[in-house]
Backbone as JSON, one array per atom type, in Angstrom:
{
  "sequence": "XXXXXXXXXXXXXXXXXXXXXXXXXXXXXXXXXXXXXXXXXXXXXXXXXXXXXXXXXXXXXXXXXXXXXXXXXXXXXXXXXXXXXXXXXXXXXXXXXXXXXXXXXXXXXXXXXXXXXXXXXXXXXXXXXXXXX",
  "N": [[0.52, -1.23, 0.31], [2.41, 1.2, 0.79], [3.97, 1.02, -1.05], [2.32, 1.71, -3.48], [1.28, 3.82, -2.53], [3.27, 5.58, -2.58], [4.19, 5.59, -5.35], [1.68, 6.81, -6.95], [2.02, 9.63, -5.89], [4.41, 10.52, -6.71], [3.7, 10.32, -9.31], [1.51, 12.18, -9.88], [3.06, 14.46, -9.01], [4.97, 14.79, -11.21], [3.21, 14.61, -13.57], [1.52, 16.81, -12.74], [3.6, 19.17, -13.15], [5.49, 18.17, -15.5], [2.64, 18.81, -16.99], [3.0, 21.78, -16.76], [5.82, 22.89, -17.85], [6.1, 21.62, -20.41], [3.79, 21.57, -23.24], [0.65, 20.84, -24.39], [-0.57, 18.62, -23.15], [-3.75, 17.66, -21.94], [-5.71, 18.95, -19.41], [-8.87, 17.95, -18.53], [-11.07, 18.94, -16.69], [-8.99, 20.24, -14.2], [-7.04, 19.91, -11.3], [-8.41, 18.42, -10.55], [-8.73, 16.63, -12.56], [-5.82, 16.13, -12.95], [-4.88, 14.52, -10.06], [-6.76, 12.15, -10.39], [-5.53, 11.12, -12.77], [-3.12, 11.03, -12.16], [-3.59, 8.95, -10.08], [-4.48, 5.97, -11.77], [-2.48, 6.45, -13.71], [-0.35, 5.3, -11.74], [-1.18, 3.2, -10.49], [-1.9, 1.56, -13.73], [1.2, 1.67, -14.03], [2.6, 0.37, -12.5], [1.11, -2.16, -12.12], [0.34, -3.09, -15.42], [2.1, -2.11, -16.35], [4.56, -3.94, -15.97], [3.88, -6.49, -17.33], [3.39, -5.34, -19.68], [6.63, -4.98, -20.4], [7.39, -7.68, -20.07], [6.47, -8.77, -22.47], [7.87, -7.54, -24.23], [10.14, -7.94, -23.88], [12.33, -9.12, -25.41], [13.38, -7.6, -27.82], [14.52, -5.35, -25.95], [16.56, -7.2, -24.74], [18.02, -7.08, -26.66], [18.21, -4.12, -27.82], [20.09, -3.73, -25.88], [18.51, -2.38, -23.13], [17.3, -0.13, -24.24], [15.1, 0.01, -25.22], [12.74, 0.53, -23.72], [11.93, 2.73, -22.92], [9.56, 2.44, -24.87], [7.12, -0.07, -23.41], [6.69, 2.82, -21.75], [5.45, 4.18, -23.16], [3.16, 2.63, -24.19], [2.41, 2.21, -21.99], [1.24, 5.4, -21.03], [-0.54, 6.08, -23.56], [-2.16, 4.09, -22.9], [-3.72, 5.2, -20.99], [-4.71, 7.34, -20.63], [-7.05, 6.41, -22.8], [-8.28, 5.69, -20.34], [-8.8, 7.76, -18.57], [-11.28, 9.89, -18.28], [-10.89, 13.32, -20.16], [-8.43, 13.44, -20.08], [-6.39, 14.23, -22.29], [-3.75, 13.76, -24.85], [-2.98, 16.22, -27.04], [-0.52, 17.56, -28.46], [3.36, 17.49, -28.22], [4.86, 20.56, -27.35], [7.57, 22.15, -26.57], [8.41, 24.97, -26.06], [10.81, 26.27, -25.81], [14.64, 26.61, -24.8], [16.9, 29.28, -23.46], [20.12, 30.31, -22.17], [22.69, 31.43, -21.51], [24.71, 30.14, -21.26], [23.91, 27.57, -22.3], [21.75, 26.66, -25.33], [18.56, 25.49, -26.25], [16.39, 24.63, -28.41], [12.93, 25.08, -29.72], [10.6, 22.2, -30.06], [8.58, 20.81, -31.8], [5.56, 17.36, -31.41], [3.64, 15.55, -32.69], [0.44, 13.3, -32.28], [1.53, 10.09, -32.1], [4.28, 10.32, -32.16], [4.31, 12.67, -29.85], [2.7, 10.93, -27.53], [5.09, 9.52, -27.37], [6.83, 11.37, -26.81], [6.4, 12.78, -24.89], [6.56, 10.47, -22.45], [9.19, 9.64, -23.27], [10.31, 12.13, -21.37], [8.34, 12.64, -18.92], [9.76, 9.45, -17.83], [12.44, 10.4, -17.43], [11.42, 12.67, -15.8], [10.28, 11.9, -13.52], [12.18, 9.15, -12.62], [13.88, 10.62, -11.44], [13.1, 12.13, -9.52], [12.16, 9.41, -8.3], [14.81, 8.64, -7.25], [15.95, 11.31, -5.97], [14.23, 11.03, -3.18], [14.94, 8.47, -2.91]],
  "CA": [[0.03, -0.23, 0.09], [2.99, 2.54, 0.72], [4.22, 1.15, -2.52], [0.94, 2.44, -4.08], [0.8, 5.97, -2.18], [4.33, 6.98, -3.21], [3.79, 6.15, -6.87], [0.92, 7.83, -6.74], [2.58, 10.93, -4.71], [5.63, 10.62, -8.04], [3.7, 10.32, -10.96], [0.99, 12.42, -9.69], [3.69, 15.36, -9.23], [5.64, 14.78, -11.93], [2.33, 15.19, -13.95], [1.98, 18.63, -12.74], [5.23, 19.75, -13.47], [5.87, 18.4, -17.14], [2.19, 20.11, -17.87], [3.81, 23.45, -16.6], [6.7, 23.37, -18.34], [5.58, 21.44, -22.07], [1.73, 22.38, -23.68], [-0.22, 19.54, -25.13], [-1.58, 17.91, -22.64], [-5.21, 18.28, -21.4], [-7.31, 18.44, -18.12], [-10.35, 19.29, -18.56], [-11.82, 19.39, -14.84], [-8.12, 20.92, -14.02], [-6.7, 19.17, -10.53], [-9.31, 16.57, -10.41], [-8.33, 15.07, -13.64], [-4.69, 15.63, -12.85], [-5.47, 13.83, -9.36], [-7.12, 11.09, -11.94], [-4.75, 10.7, -14.24], [-1.63, 10.19, -11.56], [-3.78, 7.27, -9.45], [-4.94, 5.69, -13.35], [-1.31, 6.4, -14.41], [0.26, 4.34, -11.19], [-1.64, 1.63, -11.24], [-0.83, 0.9, -15.18], [2.24, 1.23, -14.11], [2.68, -1.08, -11.47], [-0.24, -3.09, -12.68], [0.32, -3.04, -17.06], [3.43, -2.22, -17.59], [5.18, -5.15, -16.3], [3.02, -7.87, -18.75], [4.7, -4.68, -21.15], [8.29, -5.23, -20.6], [7.77, -9.26, -20.22], [6.29, -9.12, -24.01], [9.14, -7.01, -25.05], [11.85, -8.15, -23.19], [13.57, -9.65, -26.42], [13.93, -6.17, -28.06], [14.75, -4.63, -24.52], [17.44, -7.79, -24.74], [18.89, -6.78, -28.28], [18.71, -3.01, -27.49], [20.72, -3.89, -23.53], [17.5, -1.63, -22.49], [16.83, 0.98, -24.86], [13.76, 0.22, -25.64], [12.34, -0.12, -22.67], [10.24, 4.13, -23.3], [8.32, 1.57, -25.45], [6.21, -0.36, -22.22], [5.72, 3.42, -20.92], [4.17, 4.92, -24.43], [1.8, 2.44, -24.7], [1.31, 2.68, -20.94], [0.27, 6.57, -21.36], [-1.35, 5.96, -24.16], [-3.71, 3.73, -21.94], [-4.12, 6.29, -19.64], [-5.68, 8.07, -21.92], [-8.32, 5.43, -22.71], [-8.76, 4.62, -19.39], [-9.03, 8.96, -17.83], [-11.44, 10.75, -19.19], [-10.76, 14.12, -19.69], [-6.75, 13.63, -20.34], [-5.46, 13.43, -23.84], [-1.92, 14.4, -25.81], [-2.76, 16.57, -28.64], [0.6, 17.36, -29.14], [4.14, 17.43, -27.69], [5.0, 21.31, -27.88], [8.72, 22.68, -26.18], [9.1, 26.54, -26.84], [12.53, 25.83, -26.46], [15.52, 27.45, -23.02], [18.16, 29.84, -23.81], [20.75, 30.66, -21.48], [24.38, 32.12, -21.87], [25.33, 28.34, -22.14], [23.4, 26.67, -22.75], [20.75, 26.86, -25.65], [17.89, 24.17, -26.64], [15.87, 24.6, -29.94], [11.49, 24.89, -29.55], [10.04, 21.25, -30.3], [7.18, 20.07, -31.1], [5.63, 16.59, -31.75], [2.7, 16.1, -32.56], [0.32, 11.92, -32.78], [1.78, 9.36, -31.31], [5.3, 11.01, -31.2], [4.11, 13.35, -28.9], [3.07, 10.42, -26.38], [6.22, 8.86, -27.17], [8.31, 12.4, -26.26], [5.54, 12.97, -23.33], [6.71, 9.2, -22.41], [10.4, 9.93, -22.32], [9.82, 13.39, -20.37], [8.04, 11.17, -17.43], [9.59, 9.1, -17.32], [13.36, 11.2, -17.13], [11.59, 13.72, -14.32], [9.8, 10.53, -11.72], [13.5, 8.7, -11.91], [15.57, 11.35, -10.87], [12.24, 12.26, -8.46], [12.84, 8.94, -7.36], [16.34, 9.16, -7.03], [15.78, 12.45, -4.53], [13.98, 10.82, -2.88], [15.0, 7.41, -2.12]],
  "C": [[1.2, 0.98, 0.45], [3.6, 2.48, -0.32], [3.6, 2.42, -3.52], [1.18, 4.03, -4.06], [2.09, 5.97, -2.86], [3.71, 7.47, -4.82], [3.3, 6.94, -7.56], [1.34, 9.35, -6.47], [4.18, 11.56, -6.33], [4.82, 11.03, -9.12], [2.46, 11.6, -10.89], [1.31, 14.4, -10.26], [4.58, 15.65, -10.62], [4.49, 15.33, -13.42], [2.22, 16.79, -14.02], [2.95, 19.52, -13.27], [6.08, 19.84, -14.83], [4.9, 18.96, -17.78], [2.5, 21.54, -17.92], [4.93, 23.9, -17.74], [6.68, 22.64, -19.8], [3.94, 21.76, -22.0], [1.78, 20.85, -24.57], [-0.52, 18.43, -24.46], [-2.74, 17.94, -21.83], [-5.68, 17.51, -20.62], [-7.96, 19.02, -17.38], [-10.53, 19.59, -17.85], [-10.8, 20.06, -14.3], [-7.65, 19.92, -12.95], [-7.28, 18.44, -9.77], [-9.06, 15.39, -11.62], [-6.37, 14.79, -13.41], [-4.49, 14.1, -12.1], [-5.61, 11.65, -10.07], [-6.27, 10.29, -12.21], [-3.73, 10.19, -13.54], [-1.99, 8.72, -10.91], [-3.84, 6.05, -11.25], [-3.15, 5.63, -14.0], [0.07, 5.24, -13.11], [-0.26, 3.15, -11.08], [-1.64, 0.9, -12.46], [0.27, 0.74, -14.82], [2.99, 0.34, -13.34], [2.05, -2.33, -11.84], [-0.24, -4.07, -14.73], [2.17, -3.55, -17.93], [5.14, -3.0, -17.34], [5.21, -6.54, -17.31], [4.47, -6.71, -20.21], [6.75, -5.37, -21.67], [8.19, -6.14, -20.89], [7.62, -9.66, -21.67], [7.66, -7.96, -24.95], [10.78, -7.27, -24.41], [12.81, -8.84, -24.55], [14.05, -8.65, -27.52], [15.3, -5.5, -27.02], [16.39, -5.18, -25.15], [18.32, -7.34, -26.03], [19.43, -5.35, -28.1], [19.34, -2.53, -26.39], [19.42, -2.32, -23.86], [16.8, -0.18, -22.95], [15.83, 1.22, -25.29], [12.56, 0.08, -24.96], [10.96, 1.18, -22.32], [9.33, 2.94, -23.75], [7.08, 0.95, -24.26], [5.61, 1.5, -21.98], [4.76, 4.67, -21.28], [3.49, 4.43, -24.34], [1.26, 2.33, -22.8], [0.52, 4.19, -20.61], [-0.54, 6.62, -21.95], [-2.87, 5.44, -23.39], [-4.66, 3.88, -21.11], [-4.94, 7.4, -20.1], [-6.96, 7.64, -22.64], [-9.24, 5.67, -21.68], [-9.39, 6.08, -18.54], [-10.1, 9.64, -18.89], [-11.33, 12.53, -19.1], [-9.49, 15.03, -19.97], [-6.42, 13.28, -21.84], [-4.9, 14.35, -23.49], [-2.43, 15.13, -26.67], [-1.79, 16.19, -29.16], [2.04, 17.53, -28.18], [4.6, 19.04, -28.06], [6.38, 22.28, -26.98], [8.83, 24.13, -26.95], [10.38, 26.52, -26.94], [13.45, 26.85, -24.72], [16.69, 28.14, -23.87], [18.67, 30.37, -22.38], [22.53, 31.16, -21.58], [24.68, 31.02, -22.44], [24.92, 27.64, -22.66], [21.74, 26.86, -23.58], [19.39, 25.22, -26.41], [16.74, 24.61, -27.46], [14.33, 24.49, -29.43], [11.63, 23.39, -29.78], [8.56, 21.23, -30.59], [6.45, 19.13, -32.08], [3.9, 16.39, -32.13], [1.82, 13.76, -32.53], [0.47, 11.37, -31.53], [3.47, 9.28, -31.01], [5.43, 11.88, -30.11], [3.9, 12.17, -27.99], [4.82, 9.84, -25.86], [7.28, 9.97, -26.01], [8.01, 12.58, -24.79], [6.19, 11.5, -22.42], [8.21, 9.51, -21.61], [10.63, 11.03, -21.17], [9.1, 12.92, -18.96], [8.81, 10.64, -16.92], [11.33, 9.62, -16.62], [12.89, 11.78, -15.02], [10.64, 12.29, -13.24], [11.21, 9.58, -11.62], [13.79, 9.26, -11.29], [14.54, 11.71, -9.35], [12.99, 11.0, -7.34], [14.51, 7.9, -6.93], [17.24, 9.75, -5.39], [15.54, 11.59, -3.22], [14.39, 8.94, -2.03], [15.68, 6.98, -1.04]]
}
């Protein structure tokens, strides 16, 4: 139970932070939809993602684990089907520029948007899990 609560909190915070930084995720009812999406994402990550990873195991072994993002992309797509009011329309990052670093603007639509969001959510949640470990 404690693990489910930890996944729920971290996934909900990740969704909220990413929706602030990157445009394209739509939460119809605001915070209510974010919380529901975080709950469904945590449950699908704990229940369905291991099954998907087992099915993708041969490809993961060939690519030395670089294809692991596909499991999270499928999980995120399932969440968009389950949660009413949560949609991924596009992935629009407006860019970031400082004196030392310049990241250009990026825009994806359709399946590439889900893949891009899965990369960003995986990276963000991994960092948060690492911090609170």
